[in-house]
VOPAGU-2260 file (C-alpha; in pm, 1 decimal, decimal comma):
REM VOPAGU-2260
SITE   aa  ch    i         X         Y         Z
SITE  MET   A    0    5265,4   -9852,2     290,0
SITE  PRO   A    1    5123,1   -9908,6     -59,2
SITE  ALA   A    2    4877,1   -9627,6    -128,8
SITE  THR   A    3    4633,5   -9860,6    -304,1
SITE  ARG   A    4    4588,3  -10125,0     -38,2
SITE  GLN   A    5    4265,4  -10171,8     155,0
SITE  PRO   A    6    4263,7   -9995,1     495,1
SITE  ILE   A    7    4295,2  -10234,1     786,6
SITE  SER   A    8    4207,6  -10233,1    1156,3
SITE  VAL   A    9    4387,4  -10448,5    1410,6
SITE  ALA   A   10    4152,5  -10571,7    1685,1
SITE  ILE   A   11    4291,4  -10690,2    2019,4
SITE  ILE   A   12    4109,0  -10801,6    2335,6
SITE  THR   A   13    4287,1  -10757,5    2667,2
SITE  LEU   A   14    4273,4  -10816,1    3041,1
SITE  ASN   A   15    4578,6  -10722,9    3248,5
SITE  ALA   A   16    4806,8  -10767,5    2948,9
SITE  ALA   A   17    5055,0  -10484,8    3010,5
SITE  SER   A   18    5350,9  -10723,2    3034,1
SITE  GLN   A   19    5280,0  -10865,5    2686,2
SITE  LEU   A   20    5099,7  -10596,8    2491,5
SITE  GLU   A   21    5382,4  -10362,3    2393,2
SITE  ASP   A   22    5549,6  -10599,2    2145,9
SITE  CYS   A   23    5210,4  -10681,7    1997,0
SITE  LEU   A   24    5131,9  -10313,0    1942,8
SITE  LYS   A   25    5473,5  -10250,1    1787,9
SITE  SER   A   26    5424,1  -10534,5    1539,9
SITE  ALA   A   27    5078,9  -10398,6    1446,6
SITE  GLY   A   28    5202,0  -10048,2    1378,2
SITE  PHE   A   29    5154,9  -10086,9    1001,5
SITE  ALA   A   30    4775,6  -10092,3    1044,2
SITE  ASP   A   31    4555,3   -9788,6     982,5
SITE  GLU   A   32    4393,5   -9836,9    1322,7
SITE  ILE   A   33    4439,9  -10042,6    1636,4
SITE  VAL   A   34    4134,2  -10098,0    1852,8
SITE  VAL   A   35    4179,9  -10255,2    2196,3
SITE  VAL   A   36    3876,4  -10391,9    2378,0
SITE  ASP   A   37    3962,1  -10422,1    2746,1
SITE  SER   A   38    3756,5  -10607,2    3007,3
SITE  GLY   A   39    3867,9  -10432,2    3324,6
SITE  SER   A   40    4247,7  -10427,7    3340,9
SITE  THR   A   41    4412,1  -10286,6    3652,8
SITE  ASP   A   42    4777,3  -10310,5    3546,5
SITE  GLY   A   43    4814,9  -10018,1    3308,0
SITE  THR   A   44    4707,4  -10202,7    2994,3
SITE  ARG   A   45    4479,7   -9920,7    2883,3
SITE  ALA   A   46    4743,0   -9649,4    2927,8
SITE  LEU   A   47    4998,5   -9856,2    2736,8
SITE  ALA   A   48    4758,3   -9912,1    2448,3
SITE  GLU   A   49    4676,4   -9541,8    2429,2
SITE  GLN   A   50    5047,7   -9460,3    2435,4
SITE  TYR   A   51    5080,0   -9651,2    2108,2
SITE  GLY   A   52    4784,9   -9471,2    1953,9
SITE  ALA   A   53    4526,1   -9743,9    2001,8
SITE  ARG   A   54    4159,6   -9663,7    2049,1
SITE  VAL   A   55    4059,5   -9831,8    2375,1
SITE  ILE   A   56    3705,6   -9947,5    2453,1
SITE  GLU   A   57    3596,4  -10084,6    2790,4
SITE  GLN   A   58    3369,3  -10388,3    2761,4
SITE  PRO   A   59    3283,3  -10635,4    3040,6
SITE  TRP   A   60    3379,2  -10991,4    2950,4
SITE  LEU   A   61    3141,0  -11161,3    2707,6
SITE  GLY   A   62    3330,6  -11485,3    2645,9
SITE  PHE   A   63    3616,0  -11535,9    2398,9
SITE  GLY   A   64    3415,0  -11553,8    2076,3
SITE  PRO   A   65    3164,3  -11276,6    2155,9
SITE  GLN   A   66    3437,9  -11046,9    2296,0
SITE  LYS   A   67    3643,4  -11079,3    1977,9
SITE  GLN   A   68    3336,9  -11023,0    1762,1
SITE  PHE   A   69    3258,5  -10709,2    1962,1
SITE  ALA   A   70    3608,6  -10582,5    1881,2
SITE  VAL   A   71    3560,8  -10662,0    1511,8
SITE  GLU   A   72    3233,1  -10471,0    1500,5
SITE  ALA   A   73    3391,6  -10175,8    1681,5
SITE  ALA   A   74    3666,6  -10144,8    1419,8
SITE  ALA   A   75    3664,8   -9850,4    1180,8
SITE  HIS   A   76    3749,7  -10058,9     872,2
SITE  ASP   A   77    3593,8  -10368,4     715,0
SITE  TRP   A   78    3926,1  -10548,0     680,6
SITE  VAL   A   79    4028,3  -10664,5    1027,4
SITE  LEU   A   80    4332,8  -10844,8    1163,3
SITE  CYS   A   81    4259,8  -11004,2    1501,5
SITE  LEU   A   82    4546,1  -11050,5    1744,7
SITE  ASP   A   83    4589,2  -11163,0    2104,0
SITE  ALA   A   84    4808,9  -10955,9    2333,7
SITE  ASP   A   85    5077,1  -11226,8    2339,0
SITE  GLU   A   86    5102,7  -11248,3    1959,6
SITE  ARG   A   87    5332,4  -11059,3    1722,6
SITE  VAL   A   88    5315,1  -11012,1    1346,1
SITE  SER   A   89    5646,0  -11122,3    1194,0
SITE  PRO   A   90    5802,6  -10895,4     926,9
SITE  GLU   A   91    5738,2  -11161,9     660,9
SITE  LEU   A   92    5372,6  -11187,0     758,1
SITE  GLN   A   93    5334,2  -10806,9     759,0
SITE  THR   A   94    5465,8  -10794,5     402,6
SITE  ALA   A   95    5230,2  -11074,2     296,5
SITE  ILE   A   96    4930,8  -10898,1     454,4
SITE  GLU   A   97    5006,3  -10563,5     292,7
SITE  ASN   A   98    5060,7  -10725,7     -46,7
SITE  ALA   A   99    4737,5  -10926,5     -17,4
SITE  LEU   A  100    4535,5  -10615,1      65,0
SITE  GLN   A  101    4648,9  -10430,3    -248,2
SITE  SER   A  102    4414,0  -10643,7    -455,2
SITE  PRO   A  103    4256,1  -10910,6    -231,0
SITE  SER   A  104    4211,5  -11247,7    -400,6
SITE  ASN   A  105    4003,4  -11371,0    -106,4
SITE  ALA   A  106    3785,9  -11215,8     162,1
SITE  ALA   A  107    3957,7  -11416,3     436,2
SITE  PHE   A  108    4313,3  -11534,8     491,1
SITE  ARG   A  109    4485,2  -11780,1     721,2
SITE  PHE   A  110    4851,5  -11811,0     812,9
SITE  ALA   A  111    5072,1  -12022,3    1036,1
SITE  ARG   A  112    5098,5  -11948,8    1405,8
SITE  CYS   A  113    5432,2  -12036,1    1563,0
SITE  ASN   A  114    5402,5  -12112,2    1934,4
SITE  ARG   A  115    5685,3  -12050,0    2182,5
SITE  PHE   A  116    5689,0  -12309,1    2458,9
SITE  LEU   A  117    5952,5  -12357,1    2729,2
SITE  GLY   A  118    6175,2  -12104,6    2554,5
SITE  ARG   A  119    6156,0  -12260,6    2207,8
SITE  TYR   A  120    5943,1  -12183,9    1901,2
SITE  LEU   A  121    5784,9  -12516,6    1809,3
SITE  LYS   A  122    5813,0  -12609,2    1441,3
SITE  PHE   A  123    5658,5  -12955,5    1438,0
SITE  GLY   A  124    5387,6  -13165,2    1600,8
SITE  GLU   A  125    5084,2  -12997,5    1751,8
SITE  GLY   A  126    5256,0  -12658,5    1785,7
SITE  TYR   A  127    5308,3  -12583,7    1414,0
SITE  PRO   A  128    5180,0  -12470,7    1170,4
SITE  ASP   A  129    4868,3  -12416,8    1388,3
SITE  TRP   A  130    4680,3  -12253,0    1098,7
SITE  SER   A  131    4493,8  -11943,3    1212,2
SITE  LEU   A  132    4229,6  -11750,5    1018,6
SITE  ARG   A  133    4275,2  -11398,1    1153,8
SITE  LEU   A  134    4261,2  -11159,8     856,3
SITE  PHE   A  135    3921,4  -11111,1     698,0
SITE  ASP   A  136    3659,7  -10878,3     556,4
SITE  ARG   A  137    3405,7  -10860,8     838,4
SITE  ARG   A  138    3123,3  -10849,3     584,0
SITE  GLN   A  139    3216,4  -11205,2     486,0
SITE  ALA   A  140    3331,1  -11362,9     813,6
SITE  HIS   A  141    3277,1  -11344,8    1188,8
SITE  TRP   A  142    3388,0  -11499,1    1516,8
SITE  SER   A  143    3193,1  -11795,0    1653,4
SITE  ASP   A  144    3010,1  -11769,0    1985,7
SITE  ASP   A  145    3221,9  -12042,7    2145,7
SITE  ALA   A  146    3329,4  -11982,9    2505,1
SITE  VAL   A  147    3665,0  -12149,6    2429,8
SITE  HIS   A  148    3844,3  -12261,3    2112,7
SITE  GLU   A  149    3661,9  -11984,0    1931,3
SITE  LYS   A  150    3719,7  -11958,8    1557,3
SITE  VAL   A  151    3646,9  -11733,1    1262,8
SITE  VAL   A  152    3359,8  -11859,9    1049,1
SITE  ALA   A  153    3399,8  -11753,7     685,2
SITE  ASN   A  154    3129,8  -11766,1     419,1
SITE  VAL   A  155    3391,2  -11764,3     142,4
SITE  ALA   A  156    3702,1  -11948,1      27,4
SITE  VAL   A  157    4001,3  -11885,2     254,9
SITE  GLY   A  158    4341,9  -11788,7     117,3
SITE  THR   A  159    4679,2  -11869,2     274,6
SITE  LEU   A  160    4956,5  -11617,3     341,7
SITE  LYS   A  161    5327,8  -11673,8     396,9
SITE  GLY   A  162    5488,2  -11569,1     722,8
SITE  ASP   A  163    5429,0  -11663,3    1084,6
SITE  LEU   A  164    5217,7  -11512,1    1356,4
SITE  LEU   A  165    5446,6  -11544,9    1657,1
SITE  HIS   A  166    5274,9  -11658,5    1977,6
SITE  ASP   A  167    5496,4  -11577,2    2273,9
SITE  SER   A  168    5296,5  -11600,3    2595,4
SITE  ALA   A  169    5606,8  -11595,5    2820,2
SITE  GLU   A  170    5395,3  -11764,3    3088,5
SITE  THR   A  171    5527,2  -12013,7    3340,7
SITE  LEU   A  172    5449,2  -12381,7    3307,8
SITE  ALA   A  173    5229,9  -12355,6    3617,7
SITE  ALA   A  174    5028,6  -12071,8    3461,2
SITE  TYR   A  175    4999,1  -12267,8    3135,9
SITE  LEU   A  176    4864,1  -12571,5    3320,6
SITE  THR   A  177    4613,7  -12356,8    3512,2
SITE  LYS   A  178    4486,5  -12214,7    3182,9
SITE  GLN   A  179    4462,5  -12561,3    3025,4
SITE  ASN   A  180    4259,4  -12684,3    3322,8
SITE  ARG   A  181    4016,2  -12396,5    3270,4
SITE  TYR   A  182    3998,1  -12460,8    2896,9
SITE  THR   A  183    3923,3  -12832,8    2936,8
SITE  THR   A  184    3636,5  -12748,0    3173,3
SITE  LEU   A  185    3490,7  -12504,7    2920,6
SITE  ALA   A  186    3540,1  -12757,2    2638,9
SITE  ALA   A  187    3362,8  -13028,5    2838,8
SITE  ASP   A  188    3073,5  -12794,4    2917,9
SITE  MET   A  189    3038,8  -12700,4    2549,7
SITE  ALA   A  190    3042,2  -13064,9    2440,1
SITE  ILE   A  191    2773,9  -13162,2    2692,7
SITE  ALA   A  192    2561,1  -12862,8    2593,2
SITE  ALA   A  193    2588,6  -12971,5    2228,4
SITE  GLY   A  194    2452,9  -13315,7    2317,5
SITE  LYS   A  195    2784,4  -13501,2    2288,6
SITE  ARG   A  196    2872,9  -13785,2    2520,7
SITE  ALA   A  197    3201,1  -13922,7    2647,1
SITE  SER   A  198    3281,9  -14293,4    2671,4
SITE  LEU   A  199    3547,9  -14502,3    2840,3
SITE  GLY   A  200    3688,5  -14573,9    2496,3
SITE  ARG   A  201    3738,6  -14205,5    2417,1
SITE  LEU   A  202    3880,5  -14146,6    2763,4
SITE  ALA   A  203    4140,8  -14420,2    2714,3
SITE  PHE   A  204    4228,0  -14397,8    2346,6
SITE  SER   A  205    4195,3  -14028,4    2258,0
SITE  PRO   A  206    4524,1  -13935,0    2432,7
SITE  ILE   A  207    4704,2  -14227,6    2266,1
SITE  ILE   A  208    4578,7  -14136,0    1919,6
SITE  ARG   A  209    4672,9  -13774,0    1978,5
SITE  PHE   A  210    5026,9  -13872,9    2080,8
SITE  ILE   A  211    5075,8  -14091,3    1773,6
SITE  LYS   A  212    4939,9  -13822,1    1540,3
SITE  PHE   A  213    5135,9  -13524,7    1667,9
SITE  TYR   A  214    5450,6  -13667,1    1827,6
SITE  LEU   A  215    5525,3  -13943,5    1577,6
SITE  ILE   A  216    5347,9  -13875,7    1246,8
SITE  ARG   A  217    5389,5  -13496,4    1260,6
SITE  GLN   A  218    5735,8  -13535,2    1415,8
SITE  GLY   A  219    5686,8  -13343,9    1738,0
SITE  PHE   A  220    5995,8  -13526,5    1866,2
SITE  ARG   A  221    6205,4  -13292,5    1649,4
SITE  ASP   A  222    6122,6  -13007,7    1887,7
SITE  GLY   A  223    6320,6  -13175,3    2163,5
SITE  LEU   A  224    6215,3  -13166,9    2527,9
SITE  PRO   A  225    5973,1  -12871,1    2480,8
SITE  GLY   A  226    5798,5  -13069,0    2205,8
SITE  LEU   A  227    5763,3  -13373,7    2429,8
SITE  VAL   A  228    5625,6  -13173,5    2723,6
SITE  HIS   A  229    5385,7  -12988,2    2493,1
SITE  ILE   A  230    5231,0  -13302,0    2345,0
SITE  VAL   A  231    5212,2  -13484,7    2680,0
SITE  ILE   A  232    5014,9  -13191,2    2821,6
SITE  GLY   A  233    4797,3  -13194,4    2508,8
SITE  CYS   A  234    4725,4  -13564,2    2555,1
SITE  PHE   A  235    4641,2  -13510,0    2921,1
SITE  ASN   A  236    4407,8  -13225,9    2818,3
SITE  SER   A  237    4222,6  -13470,4    2595,3
SITE  PHE   A  238    4194,3  -13713,3    2887,2
SITE  LEU   A  239    4073,8  -13436,6    3120,0
SITE  LYS   A  240    3807,0  -13317,1    2877,0
SITE  TYR   A  241    3649,5  -13661,6    2852,2
SITE  ALA   A  242    3691,7  -13725,2    3225,5
SITE  LYS   A  243    3506,1  -13403,1    3303,0
SITE  MET   A  244    3235,9  -13496,1    3052,6
SITE  LEU   A  245    3194,4  -13835,3    3219,8
SITE  GLU   A  246    3173,0  -13665,3    3558,2
SITE  LYS   A  247    2889,2  -13446,0    3433,9
SITE  GLN   A  248    2713,2  -13739,7    3268,8
SITE  LEU   A  249    2725,3  -13942,3    3590,9
SITE  SER   A  250    2609,1  -13642,3    3794,3
SITE  ASN   A  251    2317,5  -13579,1    3558,8
SITE  ALA   A  252    2220,1  -13947,9    3566,9
SITE  ALA   A  253    2217,6  -13945,5    3948,1
SITE  LEU   A  254    1973,8  -13654,1    3948,9
SITE  ARG   A  255    1716,7  -13836,7    3738,9
């Protein structure tokens, strides 16, 4: 570890993540601190985190954005790298992070996230590069309050680092679909709350546009069968979001 680099905390939020967390903790071992904010695990997640030297904090679930921001604020250092339990820092990305923190050119950095789906790391289409802003000086950036699709909001220019953040959920297709159903409900609720409205046009054409963009233009077909399944689910998610928005619009209209 370069003696001159800025100290860094890795912040992770968890809930029953024992089956995934160990590889994440191993990949984050270069950090000066690992803080794990757990929301009530019953599967040994806390004990596993402590075994790897992490500082564990119990915090009832606040929503994705607020929970991650809580972890950032609980960190000991201003420079924070935020990870999910099913993510791993690749050796190339670790090197890039440590080099960047020797004399930071930016107060926030993004890097590519490489998603494993149906046993294959996707390199095209919607699955890659999946740019993720996860390394930042918390005095210059923070997590949004979004209940789903939360993001880091930076008040400064964002730099780009080489190396991939590996996303390896190892979940079954059934579990993935269950999660996507939950996410589309949350996304529809957020859109309605923000005053947005769905239309039949968006319902019909949004999935088609998404397929053309990611499967054809961004060459998702080069990821083989996993790439095809991934984008078809993504297109269906777009359809579901607008369908759920229309359902809420019709329900609200009936109550008037």
